[in-house]
VOGU-3710 file (C-alpha; in Angstrom, 3 decimals, decimal comma):
1> msqpsaketa> -0,198/0,077/0,245  1,244/3,411/-0,995  2,204/6,431/1,739  0,588/9,345/1,163  2,649/11,966/-0,233  3,737/14,886/1,852  1,541/17,158/0,641  -1,334/15,264/1,262  -0,261/14,422/5,169  0,856/17,955/5,624
11> psapkagrgk> -2,014/20,052/7,950  -3,447/23,163/5,997  -2,341/26,398/7,333  -5,753/28,240/8,374  -6,751/30,650/5,250  -6,349/33,332/7,534  -2,811/33,143/8,625  -1,577/32,320/4,781  -2,766/35,785/3,842  -0,765/37,242/7,047
21> iiaivvavli> 2,214/35,518/6,342  1,365/36,376/2,399  1,101/40,028/3,512  4,261/40,447/5,345  6,552/38,539/2,888  4,884/41,413/-0,101  5,726/44,216/2,118  9,350/42,524/3,462  10,050/42,374/-0,792  8,925/45,824/-1,025
31> lvaiaaaavy> 11,081/47,556/1,398  13,852/45,065/-0,232  12,979/46,854/-3,951  13,184/50,004/-2,326  16,345/50,057/-0,701  18,192/48,497/-3,550  15,913/51,019/-5,939  17,782/53,809/-3,749  20,994/52,383/-2,996  21,127/51,614/-7,507
41> ylvqptptgi> 20,053/55,549/-8,017  22,524/56,831/-5,430  25,603/55,281/-7,100  24,264/55,413/-10,787  23,202/58,319/-13,043  18,991/59,107/-12,672  18,155/57,802/-16,389  16,611/60,642/-18,204  16,450/59,260/-21,792  19,382/61,238/-22,716
51> ikigftiskt> 23,686/60,883/-22,951  24,630/64,764/-22,809  28,003/64,058/-24,223  30,313/67,634/-23,592  33,385/69,294/-25,102  34,765/72,226/-26,671  35,674/72,552/-30,501  37,892/75,557/-32,579  35,246/76,875/-34,620  37,677/79,639/-34,668
61> gtytvegtns> 41,040/80,641/-33,989  43,867/78,725/-35,121  42,560/75,246/-35,991  39,173/76,328/-37,540  39,391/73,820/-40,566  40,297/71,338/-38,444  38,366/71,960/-35,936  34,896/72,336/-38,217  35,739/69,685/-40,291  35,422/67,638/-36,844
71> lngilaataw> 32,676/69,318/-35,445  30,984/67,810/-38,479  31,877/64,104/-38,079  30,576/64,167/-34,253  27,503/65,426/-35,488  26,702/62,995/-38,509  27,982/60,025/-35,845  25,484/61,018/-33,417  22,677/61,190/-35,659  23,543/57,874/-36,799
81> vnahggvtar> 23,529/56,729/-33,381  20,341/58,191/-32,692  18,735/57,136/-35,710  19,721/53,247/-34,690  17,918/53,797/-31,664  20,832/55,865/-29,559  22,481/53,612/-26,483  20,989/50,969/-24,207  22,290/50,365/-20,725  20,658/49,026/-18,057
91> gtsyqlvldy> 17,455/48,422/-19,945  16,949/52,269/-20,413  17,567/53,491/-24,011  19,168/56,909/-24,654  19,409/59,436/-26,869  23,177/61,364/-27,333  22,969/64,738/-26,986  25,415/67,321/-28,065  27,208/70,150/-25,759  30,049/72,084/-27,005
101> vddqsqasnv> 31,083/75,660/-27,513  33,725/77,389/-29,440  37,233/77,318/-27,527  38,591/79,794/-30,345  41,515/77,704/-30,630  42,973/79,319/-27,195  44,117/76,585/-24,251  43,691/79,489/-21,459  39,844/78,765/-22,720  40,017/75,360/-21,927
111> ptlyaqivtq> 39,849/74,757/-18,044  36,744/77,136/-17,470  35,195/75,978/-20,021  35,380/72,491/-19,151  34,483/73,138/-16,001  31,530/74,886/-16,984  30,220/72,251/-19,146  30,484/69,718/-16,499  29,233/71,257/-12,816  26,515/73,447/-14,901
121> dnaqfllapy> 25,412/71,252/-18,335  26,307/68,107/-16,270  27,478/66,279/-19,369  27,765/63,259/-18,503  30,727/62,294/-20,689  33,434/64,062/-22,238  34,792/64,550/-25,848  38,663/66,137/-25,726  39,150/69,114/-28,063  40,817/68,717/-31,527
131> sspltapaap> 44,496/69,594/-31,083  47,040/68,187/-28,810  47,662/71,518/-27,246  44,079/72,057/-26,321  43,920/68,196/-25,269  46,581/68,726/-22,467  44,265/71,485/-20,311  40,945/69,731/-20,797  42,426/66,163/-19,569  42,951/66,866/-15,891
141> iadqygrvml> 39,674/68,355/-15,839  38,115/64,997/-17,242  39,832/63,586/-14,210  38,933/66,458/-11,548  35,726/65,794/-12,151  35,570/62,006/-12,838  34,572/61,947/-16,481  35,585/59,850/-19,259  36,986/61,155/-22,295  37,563/60,829/-25,338
151> shggasntiy> 40,754/62,121/-27,710  39,573/62,659/-31,495  42,457/65,530/-32,006  45,271/65,010/-29,194  47,679/62,462/-30,571  50,679/63,878/-28,555  52,069/60,985/-26,612  52,804/63,103/-24,254  49,358/63,409/-22,683  49,379/59,610/-22,175
161> qqgyqnvvgv> 52,791/60,402/-19,831  51,008/62,039/-17,339  48,972/59,209/-15,505  45,563/60,391/-16,186  43,074/57,850/-15,798  40,028/58,703/-17,751  41,535/60,203/-21,249  41,747/57,865/-24,148  42,643/57,901/-27,501  41,384/56,870/-30,505
171> lspasmylrg> 44,271/57,655/-33,181  47,397/57,232/-33,584  49,871/58,614/-31,559  51,844/61,533/-33,273  55,389/59,190/-33,040  53,797/57,517/-35,488  52,536/60,156/-37,909  55,834/60,964/-40,382  56,778/56,967/-40,681  55,218/56,431/-43,813
181> aidyikanha> 56,797/58,209/-45,858  60,252/57,733/-43,900  59,426/53,744/-44,821  58,615/55,044/-48,477  61,909/57,012/-48,507  63,988/53,851/-46,763  62,792/51,105/-49,665  63,088/53,534/-53,056  65,501/56,781/-52,046  67,661/55,218/-49,491
191> tdnlaflyas> 70,420/57,082/-49,960  68,396/61,039/-50,021  69,252/63,336/-47,258  66,361/64,435/-45,141  65,258/67,727/-43,415  62,618/67,744/-40,645  61,253/71,291/-40,062  58,141/71,324/-37,510  56,373/73,383/-34,831  57,260/73,681/-31,348
201> dsfssiagsy> 53,789/72,909/-30,040  53,830/69,326/-28,293  52,298/67,450/-30,871  54,081/68,409/-34,105  57,504/68,856/-32,247  57,033/64,723/-30,762  56,303/64,088/-34,629  58,966/65,471/-36,177  61,765/64,644/-33,056  60,586/60,701/-33,096
211> aaayaqsigl> 60,460/60,931/-36,856  64,067/61,802/-36,944  65,557/59,368/-34,607  63,557/56,839/-36,218  64,575/57,907/-39,748  68,121/57,473/-38,542  68,254/54,085/-36,387  67,402/52,728/-40,061  70,132/53,886/-41,452  68,810/57,080/-43,626
221> nvvynqsypt> 70,968/60,400/-43,512  69,720/63,343/-41,281  71,301/66,568/-42,636  68,943/68,909/-40,830  66,551/68,497/-37,528  64,726/71,772/-36,521  61,754/73,425/-34,670  60,115/77,051/-35,070  57,452/78,974/-32,872  53,446/78,319/-33,024
231> svtdlstqlt> 53,458/81,814/-34,212  55,589/81,849/-36,547  54,518/84,129/-40,349  58,083/83,423/-41,875  59,909/80,069/-42,457  62,316/81,441/-45,230  65,709/81,781/-42,719  64,532/78,037/-42,243  64,175/76,739/-45,369  67,067/78,441/-46,247
241> aaknagaddl> 69,285/76,299/-43,583  67,073/73,321/-44,597  68,449/73,666/-48,161  71,658/74,380/-48,203  72,801/71,539/-45,253  71,639/69,452/-48,636  68,444/68,016/-47,429  66,597/66,119/-50,780  63,827/65,969/-49,102  61,479/68,027/-46,132
251> lggghftdgv> 59,566/66,495/-43,932  57,183/68,431/-40,626  55,183/71,064/-40,578  52,373/71,535/-37,874  48,888/72,246/-38,700  46,997/73,870/-41,511  48,287/77,668/-40,958  52,299/76,531/-40,616  51,797/73,892/-43,593  50,509/76,534/-45,789
261> lvmqqlsgvg> 52,740/78,636/-45,254  55,894/76,029/-45,893  54,788/75,700/-49,382  54,138/79,415/-49,946  57,465/80,026/-48,956  59,354/76,997/-51,145  59,915/78,761/-54,517  60,749/82,334/-52,394  64,281/80,522/-51,287  64,492/78,829/-54,026
271> wtpklisllv> 64,375/75,240/-52,895  62,688/72,658/-54,411  62,460/69,102/-52,360  62,630/65,865/-53,904  59,477/64,882/-51,460  57,383/67,076/-49,298  55,716/65,476/-46,139  53,614/67,697/-43,892  51,805/66,952/-40,769  48,257/67,593/-40,780
281> avtepsfqaq> 47,492/70,599/-43,617  47,741/68,001/-46,802  44,753/66,305/-46,370  42,473/69,240/-45,918  40,541/69,718/-49,301  41,463/73,203/-48,179  45,344/72,813/-48,679  44,449/72,229/-52,633  42,327/75,074/-53,140  44,763/77,238/-51,773
291> lpgvsnnvtg> 47,551/75,836/-53,381  46,051/74,514/-56,587  49,519/74,510/-58,379  52,242/73,714/-55,655  49,940/71,198/-53,557  50,387/68,796/-56,507  52,742/65,557/-55,724  52,613/67,125/-51,599  51,763/63,948/-49,343  50,956/64,016/-45,905
301> psqwersvvf> 49,795/61,420/-42,938  46,333/60,595/-42,645  44,169/58,722/-39,909  41,908/57,243/-42,688  40,686/57,922/-46,236  37,335/56,568/-47,877  39,320/54,459/-50,008  40,296/52,377/-47,374  37,202/50,091/-46,243  36,786/48,143/-43,135
311> tpaiasaagf> 33,896/45,924/-42,659  32,206/43,855/-40,199  34,099/40,585/-41,942  37,171/42,077/-41,834  37,088/43,102/-38,089  35,555/39,259/-37,259  38,714/37,887/-39,249  41,074/40,513/-37,183  38,898/39,473/-33,775  37,505/42,474/-33,006
321> ewygpsgaef> 34,379/43,331/-32,855  32,311/45,485/-34,998  29,643/49,114/-34,339  28,729/51,537/-36,651  28,007/52,705/-40,479  30,384/51,332/-43,370  32,439/53,891/-44,512  29,799/55,081/-47,298  27,366/55,186/-45,532  28,990/57,594/-43,129
331> tslygnmtsa> 30,241/59,607/-45,767  27,007/59,941/-47,396  25,269/61,348/-43,839  28,047/63,571/-43,890  27,319/64,941/-47,612  23,981/65,086/-46,375  24,609/66,952/-43,071  27,188/69,534/-44,761  26,443/70,605/-48,574  27,679/67,937/-49,676
341> atptyhsaea> 31,112/68,505/-48,255  33,772/65,364/-48,164  34,282/63,720/-44,721  38,540/64,623/-43,976  40,464/62,339/-41,720  39,752/64,690/-38,566  35,853/64,346/-39,539  36,300/60,338/-39,585  38,530/60,646/-36,453  35,934/62,735/-34,433
351> aaaifvlaha> 32,730/60,965/-35,489  34,856/57,443/-34,777  34,981/59,004/-30,711  31,136/58,676/-30,724  31,001/55,437/-31,919  33,639/54,496/-29,345  31,990/55,773/-26,934  28,776/54,528/-27,724  30,124/50,795/-27,901  31,856/51,032/-24,668
361> iqaanslntt> 29,067/52,002/-22,812  26,391/49,769/-23,866  29,189/47,160/-23,913  29,318/48,055/-19,983  25,466/47,966/-19,375  26,453/51,089/-17,372  26,752/55,379/-17,248  29,396/55,120/-14,572  32,521/56,414/-15,542  34,476/53,320/-13,584
371> qvraelgsmk> 32,673/50,823/-15,512  32,525/52,469/-18,683  36,667/53,284/-18,556  37,540/49,640/-17,484  35,081/48,688/-21,182  37,283/50,863/-22,961  40,620/49,917/-21,722  39,831/45,956/-22,383  38,090/46,189/-25,713  38,410/45,596/-29,440
381> lmtffgkfqv> 36,893/47,774/-31,298  36,638/48,233/-35,642  34,344/51,089/-37,429  34,773/52,653/-40,685  37,779/54,678/-39,446  39,485/51,139/-38,383  41,037/49,585/-35,597  40,470/50,698/-32,001  42,592/49,316/-28,701  44,045/51,018/-26,140
391> nsaglqvahe> 46,980/50,451/-23,813  46,745/50,872/-20,395  47,268/54,583/-20,077  44,497/55,200/-23,028  46,771/55,266/-25,804  45,454/53,625/-29,031  47,815/51,325/-29,980  46,260/49,314/-32,894  44,980/52,002/-35,765  47,133/52,026/-38,848
401> mivdqwqaaa> 47,856/55,173/-40,324  48,778/55,896/-44,478  50,098/58,088/-46,659  48,339/60,782/-49,339  49,593/62,529/-52,237  48,059/65,282/-53,869  47,818/64,350/-57,535  46,132/66,618/-60,255  43,937/68,191/-57,962  42,841/64,547/-56,513
411> lkvvwptava> 43,838/63,321/-53,001  44,956/59,495/-53,146  46,174/57,118/-50,512  49,731/56,149/-52,070  51,343/54,313/-49,058  52,085/51,629/-47,741  51,587/49,846/-51,121  48,662/46,619/-49,987  46,121/50,215/-49,748  47,503/52,560/-51,790
421> vsplqypytg> 45,386/53,407/-54,769  48,201/55,116/-56,621  52,049/54,801/-57,011  53,620/57,818/-54,849  54,827/60,719/-57,666  58,546/61,417/-56,981  60,375/63,694/-57,180  58,002/66,602/-56,179  58,373/69,101/-59,213  57,119/72,575/-57,763
431> g> 53,877/72,718/-59,449
//
């Protein structure tokens, strides 16, 4: 004969008693839920449906060209993210909202403006300004107020040598900018004498001095290596000295204004280098527009060009995640938002900062600075801009640079050969 089950033999609790027990349990659960919610909201930003990203940008002053193109890239990337569902964290979908102000290309304006962006505008995340001289004073503000800051235009290696916890670079560092041109010279014209002439700001001086050291380390002959003040208006003395030193090739520059100045003054000193490679200026369409003749066959390093294509399949094969639009999609969106303008690498790297930040927030599933910064430090991501991976200091270690050259009024990738769309034209002829 089978035994009755425990359910069958257990005495039934009176209905009134069960009601009291259930009521007590429910009350306790409600109190626990309220306490948990209170703790959560004390340590996390209150969900508002928006994520505010604050930054300054150079709409006027020395960096107007680069700053304007960077801002357009940021606006286009933000529009894409918001149109594709925004950013989701802890079950809430957020739209990105930008809060930015013109820093007038003045480093002295940066600390006060960033403090206001955080304390008065309540920005939850930050983008750095354009350029290393402006990113340098912004970086400590990010640490002071505990905000992640994505750097899209501050490539100086020194920014990542100060022990900052929250600054993360999207672009290749300054020390890598001129390596492509030097590798081309070594492979094809190893007997050329090299002159390095560059601005004295933190980015340009590192780019120039590291390049000169690298050239010497691989057996090239450096006959001139000098810097000039950032406020320079006449480089004829330095160009004459480089010419008289017997230099065949000229590498260096700084930003847009002094890059144009170099090209304007070369003919005046009677020097036509065989190869010219200048920082920043060359890749801007305004360079060719202002110098339609002498810009032909001038080269410059670039962080990105439309012809170098990245895809989800390429990302997967390399062990990277993928996020964001394709290069063609970004270019189309950018054109629609800028009266058919073409994005420059400054546009692309600034856009990449938005995509990297959006992905990091989603992957961390949090708006907390510590958790998002940790995600940025560990993730391997590919966007239309290329690879993203940083070391423990936040310095970019995965992104690869290329060399561009103006050829018949078209900017073409010429190095390395694996991604080149045209051979590098050598020698430069002066027009």
